[in-house]
TIGULUM-384367 format. One record per residue (C-alpha): x, y, z. Coordinates in steps of 0.25 Angstrom, whole numbers, plus 2048, in hexadecimal, padded with zeros to 3 digits. Example, Ala and Ser with C-alpha at 12.3 -4.5 7.8 and 13.67 -1.06 7.14 Angstrom:
+-----+-----+-----+
!  px !  py !  pz !
+-----+-----+-----+
! 831 ! 7EE ! 81F !
! 837 ! 7FC ! 81D !
+-----+-----+-----+
This chain:
+-----+-----+-----+
!  px !  py !  pz !
+-----+-----+-----+
! BB1 ! 1AF ! A19 !
! BBB ! 1A5 ! A16 !
! BBD ! 199 ! A1F !
! BCB ! 19A ! A26 !
! BD5 ! 192 ! A1F !
! BDA ! 185 ! A26 !
! BE8 ! 186 ! A2A !
! BEC ! 17A ! A22 !
! BFB ! 176 ! A1E !
! BF7 ! 177 ! A0F !
! BF9 ! 186 ! A0E !
! C06 ! 186 ! A17 !
! C0C ! 178 ! A15 !
! C1A ! 178 ! A0F !
! C22 ! 16C ! A0A !
! C31 ! 169 ! A09 !
! C31 ! 16E ! 9FB !
! C2E ! 17C ! A00 !
! C3B ! 17D ! A07 !
! C47 ! 184 ! A01 !
! C55 ! 17F ! A02 !
! C5A ! 182 ! A10 !
! C4C ! 183 ! A16 !
! C48 ! 17A ! A21 !
! C3A ! 176 ! A27 !
! C33 ! 16C ! A30 !
! C2B ! 161 ! A2A !
! C1C ! 162 ! A2E !
! C17 ! 156 ! A27 !
! C1C ! 14B ! A1D !
! C13 ! 141 ! A17 !
! C1E ! 139 ! A10 !
! C21 ! 12D ! A18 !
! C2F ! 12B ! A12 !
! C34 ! 139 ! A14 !
! C2F ! 139 ! A22 !
! C36 ! 12C ! A25 !
! C43 ! 133 ! A20 !
! C42 ! 13E ! A2A !
! C39 ! 148 ! A24 !
! C2E ! 147 ! A2F !
! C26 ! 152 ! A35 !
! C2E ! 15B ! A3E !
! C3B ! 158 ! A37 !
! C43 ! 164 ! A32 !
! C47 ! 164 ! A24 !
! C50 ! 16D ! A1C !
! C50 ! 16F ! A0D !
! C5D ! 16D ! A06 !
! C59 ! 16D ! 9F7 !
! C4C ! 170 ! 9F1 !
! C4C ! 172 ! 9E2 !
! C3F ! 172 ! 9DA !
! C47 ! 16C ! 9CE !
! C4B ! 160 ! 9D6 !
! C42 ! 153 ! 9DA !
! C47 ! 153 ! 9E9 !
! C4A ! 15C ! 9F4 !
! C55 ! 15B ! 9FE !
! C52 ! 15D ! A0D !
! C58 ! 15A ! A1B !
! C52 ! 155 ! A27 !
! C5B ! 154 ! A33 !
! C68 ! 14F ! A2E !
! C62 ! 148 ! A22 !
! C61 ! 14D ! A13 !
! C55 ! 148 ! A0B !
! C52 ! 148 ! 9FC !
! C43 ! 149 ! 9FB !
! C3B ! 149 ! 9EF !
! C33 ! 156 ! 9EC !
! C26 ! 14D ! 9ED !
! C29 ! 149 ! 9FB !
! C2E ! 157 ! 9FF !
! C21 ! 15C ! 9FB !
! C1A ! 153 ! A05 !
! C22 ! 157 ! A11 !
! C1B ! 163 ! A18 !
! C24 ! 16D ! A20 !
! C23 ! 178 ! A2A !
! C2E ! 183 ! A29 !
+-----+-----+-----+
């Protein structure tokens, strides 16, 4: 019998890059200090405006602000939908 799988965030974790244009989510965790200071902190609701795999950055909104975030940083921001 297999041991029960731990309910880790690795299997269900989503990041900003998983959002499609027009989708919104709440930030669960963000280990990038600079983007946290800009307003992308846990509990903040964000909306994806533009997410194109061919582009280096994504455009998101948090409150009244719009941000151009690199794909590398967006991958570090964990979300809950």
